[in-house]
C-alpha positions in Angstrom: 4.1 -8.4 -25.8 7.8 -8.2 -24.8 8.3 -7.5 -21.1 10.1 -4.2 -20.3 13.8 -4.6 -19.4 13.5 -2.0 -16.7 12.3 -3.1 -13.3 9.4 -1.7 -11.4 11.7 0.5 -9.2 13.4 2.0 -12.3 10.2 2.6 -14.1 8.6 4.3 -11.1 11.7 6.4 -10.5 11.8 7.6 -14.1 8.0 8.3 -14.2 7.7 10.0 -10.8 11.1 11.7 -11.0 10.4 13.0 -14.5 7.1 14.4 -13.4 8.7 16.1 -10.4 11.5 17.6 -12.5 9.0 18.8 -15.1 6.9 20.4 -12.4 10.0 22.1 -10.9 11.1 23.4 -14.3 7.6 24.8 -15.0 7.5 26.5 -11.6 11.0 28.0 -12.1 10.1 29.3 -15.6 6.8 30.8 -14.3 8.6 32.4 -11.3 11.3 33.9 -13.7 8.6 35.3 -16.0 6.5 36.8 -13.2 9.6 38.2 -11.4 10.8 39.9 -14.7 7.3 41.4 -15.2 7.1 42.7 -11.7 10.6 44.2 -11.9 9.8 45.9 -15.2 6.6 47.3 -13.7 8.4 48.5 -10.7 11.1 50.1 -12.8 8.5 51.8 -15.1 6.7 53.1 -12.0 10.0 54.5 -10.6 10.7 56.2 -13.9 7.2 57.7 -14.1 7.5 59.0 -10.5 10.9 60.5 -11.4 9.5 62.0 -14.6 6.7 63.6 -12.8 9.2 65.5 -10.6 11.4 66.7 -13.6 9.2 69.6 -14.6 9.5 71.1 -11.2 13.3 70.8 -11.5 13.5 72.7 -14.8 12.9 76.3 -13.5 15.7 76.0 -10.9 18.1 74.6 -13.4 17.1 77.4 -15.9 17.9 80.1 -13.3 21.3 78.4 -12.7 22.1 78.4 -16.4 20.5 81.8 -17.4 23.2 83.9 -19.3 25.8 81.2 -18.5 24.9 78.6 -21.0 26.6 76.9 -22.4 30.0 77.1 -20.7 31.6 74.7 -18.3 28.8 75.3 -15.7 26.5 73.0 -17.6 28.4 69.9 -16.2 28.0 71.2 -12.7 24.2 71.8 -13.1 23.8 68.3 -14.7 25.0 66.7 -11.5 21.7 67.7 -9.9 19.7 65.6 -12.3 18.3 62.3 -11.0 19.5 59.1 -12.6 18.1 58.6 -16.1 17.3 62.3 -16.6 18.6 64.4 -19.5 19.0 68.1 -19.7 18.6 69.5 -23.2 19.1 73.2 -24.3 17.5 74.1 -27.7 17.8 77.4 -29.5 14.8 79.3 -30.8 14.8 77.4 -34.0 14.6 74.0 -32.2 18.3 73.0 -32.8 20.1 71.2 -29.9 22.7 73.4 -28.4 23.8 71.4 -25.4 23.0 68.3 -23.4 23.8 66.9 -20.0 23.0 63.9 -17.8 21.9 60.7 -19.6 22.1 62.5 -23.0 25.8 63.3 -22.5 27.0 59.7 -21.8 29.8 58.5 -24.1 28.4 56.6 -27.0 25.1 58.3 -26.9 23.9 60.6 -29.8 20.8 62.6 -29.4 19.0 64.5 -32.2 16.2 66.8 -31.2 13.3 68.4 -33.1 10.7 70.7 -31.6 7.3 71.4 -33.0 4.9 73.3 -30.7 4.9 71.7 -27.3 6.0 68.3 -28.8 9.7 67.4 -28.5 10.9 64.6 -30.6 14.2 62.9 -29.8 16.1 60.4 -31.8 18.5 58.5 -29.5 21.2 56.2 -30.8 23.5 54.4 -28.4 26.4 52.0 -29.0 27.1 49.5 -26.2 29.0 46.3 -26.4 29.5 46.5 -30.2 25.8 46.8 -30.7 23.9 50.0 -31.9 20.5 50.6 -30.3 18.2 53.3 -31.6 14.9 54.7 -30.3 12.6 57.6 -31.1 11.0 59.4 -28.1 8.2 62.1 -28.1 7.7 64.3 -25.1 4.9 66.8 -24.6 5.8 69.5 -22.0 6.2 73.2 -21.7 9.8 74.2 -21.9 11.5 76.7 -19.6 12.9 79.8 -21.3 16.4 81.1 -20.6 19.0 83.3 -22.2 22.3 82.0 -23.5 25.6 83.7 -22.6 25.5 85.7 -25.8 21.9 87.0 -25.1 20.1 84.7 -27.5 16.8 83.1 -26.3 16.8 79.3 -25.7 14.6 76.6 -24.3 15.4 74.2 -21.5 14.0 70.7 -21.4 14.4 68.1 -18.6 13.3 64.7 -19.8 13.7 61.1 -18.7 16.3 59.3 -20.8 17.5 55.9 -19.5 21.2 55.7 -19.1 23.3 52.7 -20.1 24.0 52.0 -16.4 20.3 51.4 -15.9 20.2 48.9 -18.7 23.3 47.2 -17.5 21.9 47.1 -13.9 18.7 45.5 -15.2 20.7 43.0 -17.2 22.8 42.2 -14.2 19.7 41.8 -12.1 18.1 39.5 -14.6 21.3 37.5 -14.9 21.6 37.1 -11.1 17.9 36.1 -11.0 18.4 33.4 -13.6 21.4 32.0 -11.8 19.6 31.9 -8.5 16.5 30.3 -10.0 18.7 27.7 -11.8 20.5 26.9 -8.5 17.3 26.7 -6.6 15.7 24.5 -9.2 18.8 22.2 -9.2 18.7 21.9 -5.4 14.9 21.3 -5.3 15.2 18.8 -8.2 17.9 16.9 -6.4 15.8 16.8 -3.2 12.8 15.7 -5.3 14.7 12.9 -6.9 16.1 11.8 -3.5 12.6 11.9 -2.0 11.2 10.0 -5.1 13.9 7.3 -4.7 13.1 6.9 -1.0 9.3 6.6 -1.7 9.8 4.3 -4.7 12.2 2.2 -2.6 9.8 2.0 0.2 7.1 0.8 -2.2 9.2 -1.7 -4.2 11.1 -3.2 -1.3 8.2 -5.2 0.0 7.3 -6.2 -3.6 10.9 -7.4 -4.1 10.7 -9.4 -0.9 7.5 -10.9 -1.9 8.9 -11.8 -5.3 11.9 -13.5 -3.7 9.6 -15.3 -1.3 7.4 -16.4 -4.1 10.3 -17.9 -5.9 11.4 -19.8 -2.8 7.9 -21.0 -2.2 7.7 -22.2 -5.8 11.0 -24.1 -5.4 9.6 -26.0 -2.4 10.5 -23.9 0.6 7.0 -23.9 2.2 8.4 -22.4 5.4 9.3 -19.2 3.7 7.7 -16.1 5.2 8.0 -12.3 4.7 7.9 -9.5 7.2 5.0 -7.3 6.2 6.0 -3.7 5.7 5.5 -0.6 3.6 2.1 0.9 2.8 -1.2 -0.5 4.0 -1.7 -2.3 0.7 1.7 -4.0 0.8 1.3 -5.0 4.4 -2.1 -6.6 3.5 -0.4 -8.3 0.6 2.4 -9.6 2.9 -0.1 -10.9 5.4 -2.1 -12.6 2.6 1.1 -14.2 1.3 2.1 -15.5 4.8 -1.4 -16.9 5.2 -1.3 -18.6 1.8 2.2 -20.0 2.6 1.0 -21.3 6.0 -2.0 -22.9 4.4 0.1 -24.6 1.7 2.5 -25.8 4.4 -0.4 -27.1 6.5 -1.9 -28.9 3.5 1.5 -30.4 2.6 2.0 -31.5 6.3 -1.5 -33.0 6.2 -0.7 -34.8 3.0 2.6 -36.1 4.3 1.2 -37.1 7.6 -1.7 -38.8 6.0 0.5 -40.8 3.7 2.6 -41.8 6.6 -0.3 -42.7 8.8 -2.1 -44.6 6.1 1.0 -46.6 5.3 1.5 -47.3 9.0 -2.1 -48.2 9.6 -2.5 -50.5 6.5 0.7 -52.4 7.2 -0.7 -54.4 10.1 -3.9 -55.7 8.5 -2.2 -56.3 5.1 0.5 -58.3 6.9 -2.2 -60.3 8.7 -4.0 -60.9 5.4 -0.8 -62.1 3.7 0.0 -64.5 6.6 -3.5 -66.0 6.6 -3.6 -66.4 2.8 -0.1 -68.1 2.9 -1.3 -70.4 5.6 -4.4 -71.4 3.5 -2.3 -71.7 0.4 0.3 -73.9 2.1 -2.4 -76.1 3.7 -1.4 -75.1 7.2 -4.8 -73.7 8.3 -6.6 -76.3 10.4 -10.0 -74.9 9.3 -9.9 -73.2 5.9 -13.5 -72.0 6.2 -12.8 -70.2 9.5 -9.6 -68.7 7.9 -11.7 -67.3 5.1 -14.2 -65.9 7.6 -11.3 -64.2 9.4 -10.0 -62.8 6.0 -13.5 -61.4 5.3 -13.3 -59.6 8.7 -10.0 -58.1 7.8 -11.3 -57.0 4.4 -14.3 -55.3 6.0 -11.9 -53.5 8.4 -9.8 -52.3 5.5 -13.0 -51.1 3.6 -14.1 -49.2 6.7 -10.6 -47.7 7.0 -10.7 -46.6 3.4 -14.1 -45.0 3.7 -13.1 -43.2 6.9 -9.9 -41.9 5.2 -11.9 -40.6 2.2 -14.3 -38.8 4.5 -11.5 -37.4 6.6 -9.7 -36.1 3.5 -12.8 -34.4 2.3 -13.4 -32.8 5.6 -9.8 -31.6 6.0 -9.8 -30.2 2.4 -13.1 -28.3 3.2 -14.9 -29.8 0.3 -17.8 -31.4 2.2 -21.2 -30.4 0.9 -23.2 -29.1 3.9 -27.0 -28.4 3.9 -27.4 -26.2 6.9 -30.8 -26.1 8.6 -32.4 -26.3 12.0 -31.6 -29.6 13.7 -33.2 -30.7 16.9 -30.5 -32.4 19.0 -32.9 -34.7 20.8 -34.1 -36.3 17.6 -30.5 -36.4 16.3 -29.3 -38.3 19.4 -32.1 -40.9 19.0 -31.3 -41.4 15.3 -27.6 -41.8 16.2 -28.5 -44.5 18.8 -30.4 -46.4 16.2 -27.7 -46.1 13.5 -25.0 -47.2 16.0 -27.1 -50.2 17.1 -27.3 -48.7 20.7 -31.1 -47.9 20.8 -31.5 -50.8 23.3 -28.3 -50.1 25.3 -29.2 -49.6 29.0 -26.0 -47.8 29.7 -27.0 -44.6 27.7 -28.7 -41.8 29.7 -30.0 -39.0 27.5 -32.6 -36.3 28.1 -32.0 -33.5 25.6 -34.6 -30.7 25.9 -36.7 -29.9 22.8 -35.4 -26.3 22.8 -31.9 -27.5 21.9 -31.8 -26.8 18.2 -28.7 -26.1 16.2 -28.0 -24.7 12.7 -26.1 -27.6 11.0 -26.2 -30.4 8.5 -28.5 -33.1 10.0 -26.7 -36.0 8.5 -23.3 -34.7 9.7 -24.7 -34.1 13.2 -26.0 -37.7 13.3 -22.6 -38.9 12.1 -20.8 -36.9 14.8 -23.1 -38.4 17.5 -22.7 -41.9 16.1 -19.0 -41.7 16.3 -19.0 -40.3 19.9 -21.6 -42.8 21.1 -19.8 -45.7 19.4 -16.5 -44.7 20.9 -18.0 -44.3 24.3 -19.7 -47.7 24.1 -16.4 -49.4 23.2 -14.7 -47.9 26.4 -17.6 -48.3 28.9 -18.0 -51.5 30.9 -21.4 -53.2 31.1 -22.1 -51.7 34.5 -21.0 -48.2 33.4 -23.1 -45.3 32.1 -23.0 -43.1 29.0 -24.6 -39.7 29.5 -25.5 -37.1 26.8 -25.9 -33.6 28.2 -26.5 -30.3 26.5 -26.4 -26.6 27.5 -26.6 -23.2 25.8 -24.3 -20.3 26.1 -23.3 -17.3 24.0 -25.2 -18.3 20.9 -23.8 -21.9 21.0 -25.2 -25.2 22.1 -22.7 -27.5 23.8 -23.1 -31.3 23.7 -21.1 -33.5 26.0 -20.9 -37.3 25.9 -19.6 -38.7 29.2 -18.8 -42.3 29.9 -17.6 -44.0 33.0 -15.1 -46.8 33.4 -12.1 -45.3 31.6 -9.7 -42.5 32.0 -7.3 -40.3 30.0 -4.2 -38.5 31.0 -3.9 -34.8 30.0 -1.5 -35.8 27.2 -3.9 -38.4 25.9 -6.8 -36.0 26.1 -4.9 -33.5 24.0 -4.2 -36.0 21.3 -7.5 -37.9 21.2 -8.7 -36.1 18.0 -5.5 -36.9 16.1 -5.6 -39.3 13.2 -5.0 -43.0 14.1 -4.4 -42.1 17.8 -5.5 -44.8 20.2 -5.1 -44.6 24.0 -5.5 -48.4 24.0 -4.4 -49.7 20.5 -5.0 -53.3 21.2 -8.4 -52.9 22.5 -9.5 -50.5 19.8 -8.3 -52.7 17.0 -10.1 -55.8 18.5 -13.3 -53.9 18.6 -13.0 -52.7 15.0 -12.0 -49.1 15.6 -10.0 -47.5 12.8 -8.6 -44.7 14.9 -10.2 -42.0 12.7 -13.6 -41.6 14.3 -12.7 -38.7 16.6 -10.6 -37.1 13.9 -13.6 -37.1 11.6 -15.7 -35.7 14.5 -13.3 -32.8 14.9 -13.3 -32.0 11.1 -17.1 -32.2 10.8 -17.7 -29.9 13.8 -15.2 -27.3 12.7 -16.6 -27.4 9.1 -19.9 -26.3 10.6 -18.5 -23.5 12.7 -18.0 -25.3 16.0 -15.2 -26.7 18.2 -14.4 -29.9 20.1 -12.8 -30.7 23.4 -12.0 -33.7 25.7 -11.3 -34.1 29.4 -11.0 -36.8 32.0 -11.6 -36.7 35.7 -12.1 -39.4 38.4 -12.7 -42.3 35.9 -15.1 -40.3 33.7 -14.1 -39.3 30.1 -16.0 -36.3 28.6 -15.9 -35.6 24.8 -17.9 -32.6 23.7 -18.6 -30.3 20.8 -20.4 -27.1 20.2 -22.5 -25.8 17.2 -24.3 -22.5 16.5 -27.7 -22.3 18.1 -30.6 -21.8 15.8 -32.5 -18.5 16.1 
């Protein structure tokens, strides 16, 4: 499917803005319709109220016109009529003699017909080039009067809308439409502005994330975004920053690992090459001893490769762990045997049976093997290696203390780094790869614990904590 050429911001603006304008238009039309209906109801009520008062007006007008109709006095009497009322004088035969009020307006023609108490009017009116016609029927008792020549006549006062009323209604409706149109235009503009601001607030973090994603894909692993906008976009920005930080961390680990491995392998490989060249050139005084030395270097390299593989797995969080209850006392004794230290008199260990952690038994033994082996390499024959445990806040802390060595604060802070050696020459002579404590750190953290190291008065303490079993 072809992607839309419009961006997210444009599509949201069109969709939300269109809905807002449609809603405003519907509200304006509904308001116009209801206002017209209410106005027409009000006008009809006004006419009905006015019509109900017209019969009371007829006797007074008849007295004023009695024996004077229909001379010039009719115009003066018609001025007393309310707006929209018509004064009609019919002879005894029902023919229209005179008219006043709304019936006497220019352009208006009224034809009357009386039958009993029913008065039928046919009204035609020309206004603005158009001819409007209507037939009206009124049922009311007329008022008798005498014309100026003595003939009997009948007086009717009926409601008959004047052109001014129609023009005023049209003017009112026109003004109403103009104001509704103006109000709808203003509200529509405000709605579009508010929609743009909302859409901009939604899409701005998305645009920033899109740009940051492109930078990240091009290799800028230090790229970050400032989380903003709604709660969802803030969470998305935080997740992106966390992802970018993890990618940067993994890239740093990869780069540092490659550098460290190259640096660490350079020395034993150079030593191997020199020994092999000496044997090949016949310069080795004892070839058999030279081969034995080469075998030792190969074993060191094999150990280094194994340690690197395990460290890489631990850092990548791909180690398979089988968590269960592990008694630390038994784990310490198993680690002593594995490290070949079960007969070492320097080790002092008395771990209570209640010290049980939730962890992987093999990994706990490996942690203790590395710590005990490291302590044994740095403890003189007359020194001691102590294993102590305590419990606090749902964790069990294990500390391995050895005498006869010391670390500065800077060395203690770096002791868990890959390939770090406080005494490089001594560690290499004793076969250390410089990865033991780094592996300890990764194994402990993979099981939900932490590590630490300190030194005081010729005593070095390396410890770790793991969750206590229930």
